[in-house]
N, C-alpha and C positions, 0 to 999 in steps of 0.2 A: 503492499498501499503506500504510496505517495508519501510527502509530507511534505506539508502546504509552509504557505508563512509566520515567518516567527512574531505575528504576531496575535494567536492565540494563544491559550496556556497549551501548558503539558502534564499531564501525574500518572505515574507510577504507583499499583491499584497494586496492596497484596492482598491475594485473597484464601482465608483461609477455614475449612470447616474443622471446628473445638467437637473433639474427643464425647462422647456419653457414657453414659454407665451400658446403659441397651443398644446394643447394634447399630450402625447404619447402614441405608444404603450408599456410599459412597458412590461409587459410580454412577447410579440416576442423580442425587445435587451435585456434582459437577457435566454431568450432562444438559442439566435446568441452566444450568454457572454462564454454561459455553452459546446457550440458545439467551440470553438476557441479554451477552456478553458483546449485541453488534451495533455498528454505525447506525448512525438516529441523523437522519437526514440534519443540516441544517444547525448540528447542535454536540455530537460528536465522532471520532471516527481513529475507530480501533487498531493504533499501526503493529502492533501485536497480542498475543494475548497465548498467552505458554500451564502448562503444567509440569511443576516439578515432579523431576522423577523420581519414583517410592515413597512421595509425601502425599498426604490429600492437603492440598498448596496450588491456588494458582498465581498467576501474575499477569498484569497488561503495560502495555501505553496507548494512555489514551488522550487523542490530542481535540480540545476541546473550546468551542467559540461561541458554548452558551452552556456554562453552570448545572443551568438546572435539568436542562438535558441527563448530565453526568447523573448528579441528585437521583432522578430520579429509576433512573438504570438502575443506582447501589443502593434504594429502597426497593430495589422487586429483588432484588440476593435476597437479602435482609428477610425477609417474606419468607424465603423457603427455608430458616430454623437455625443453626447452632453455625451460620456463620459470621469471623471476625473479618473484619474491610480494614489494611491500613493506606491512608495515601498521601504521597509525597509528592508534592511542586516538582519538575522538569525543566530543566530546557535542553532541547536539543544539544550536544557535546560540539555541531557545527557555531551554534551561535555561540558558542562560549570560547574556539578557535580563534573566531575572527576578534573581541572583544580583545584577548590575546593580542593582538598584532602577527598573527598569523595566516603567509600565504594562502591568500584569494581561491587561488587554485586548490587548498586543500582543504577548504571547507564550505565545499559542493557539501550536498545531499549522497549519501552512499550511491553510486549504480548499481551496486549487486545485492541479490538476495542472496538472505541464510537457508542454507538447504536444510530437506527434511530428518538430513543424519548428522548425530553431534553435534547437539548446539549446548555451549555450555554460557550459562548465566554466574558471573563475576561481580558483586561491590567493591571497591575501594576505599575504603576508610583513611583518607591520606594527615596527617601532619605534620610537626616542621620542626621539633623539639630538635636545640638546639643547632638551629637554624633562623636566619635572618630573611625578614618577609621577603624580601626580596632574594632573595637567594633560592629565595622557597618556588619563585614564579618564574626565577630563570630554569629550577629543576623539569617545571611541570610545564612550560612551557617548550623544554627541549623535549616533554616526552608527549606532549601533542604534537610538536610535527612530527617524531617519529612512529607515532601508531599510525596517524594521517597518510603518510606520505606510504608506508606499506601497504594501507589497502589501499591508496592512489593507480598503486603498481603492481596491487593483484595479486600481495603479494601474505592478505591477511583478509579474510572473508569477518569483518562487524559490525560493529551496531553498538554508537554510547546516546548514556544519557547522562546530565549531570545535576545532579538535586537543585534544587534550587536558593543560592545562599548558603551548603555546604562544599564542607569539602570531604562531597562520596561521590564516583563514577559508575554507574551500571555499565556493563559491558556486558552487548550478546554477540557471544566470540566461537565460531563455527570451522571445528576438526574434527577430522577422523582418525586419528592420531593426537590419543591422552597426554600425552609421551611429551609432544611437542610445545603443545597450551604450556606445560610444566615447565617445560626450560624456559621458556619463552619468559615466563614470570619471571625466568628471573635475570633476564637480559633488557627489561625497559630500563631505560636511565632511571624512572620516580626508583624503581627497585634496589637499583645499581646508589645509584644517592642517597636513596631518600629511605632504604631500606630499612632500617629500623624505624621505625616513625610511621609505617605503611600496614594493614590490619585487611586482607585479604576474603571473602566468604567463595565458595564454591560451589553449586552445582549446576549438579545434569537435567534440562528439560527434552520439554518436543511440542510443539503445537497442537495449543488442546484440543482443536477440531480434530485434529490427527486421532489423540487421543481417547475421544469420544468412540472417535469409526473407529476403532481397532478395540473397544467390549462393548460394541452390537456382538461380535462374532465369540465371544467367550461366557463360557457356563460359568455363573460364580454358586 
């Protein structure tokens, strides 16, 4: 799905199905959530929606032109029952890169799409203890240039989103070889030069619609 102008707001949603004393039909709840997480004309556009592998959790990146439209979607999801939703405002990483004065040709939206197999969600929490703020910004600028250059050359398939007013970045990374991703994480400038201040969480994910489709033929 295409990314529209930066005048719209963006949100990173984490949707969790809460455990109950009695068993739940988790697959059915996930299916209903997937059905509700759809584009709403003139209000919301679902950029991506994923299920976290081996967990009763989903994530979605949503472009919002009318917050009431998003609220209506979330109200419908809450009505399903034991569901918890966390909402983080985000900006496109390309917008952040422009603000960091990175070359315009690197700040274009990604022209590649994430393949269905081998998708990983990385959450980077970035601090800079022992560094001046200017030193920290220089490292982050070098990091952004490195990542976006690799993407522009077709050396990496990924999409990035920065949490608004936070030093936190969500990365959706495509690879058929997890070892490649592990190696790359140690080579990034921000890890080499500021690794002691970086906390990374990683999860395997799959497209939500594909998960729902795959479960239709499974007898539980």
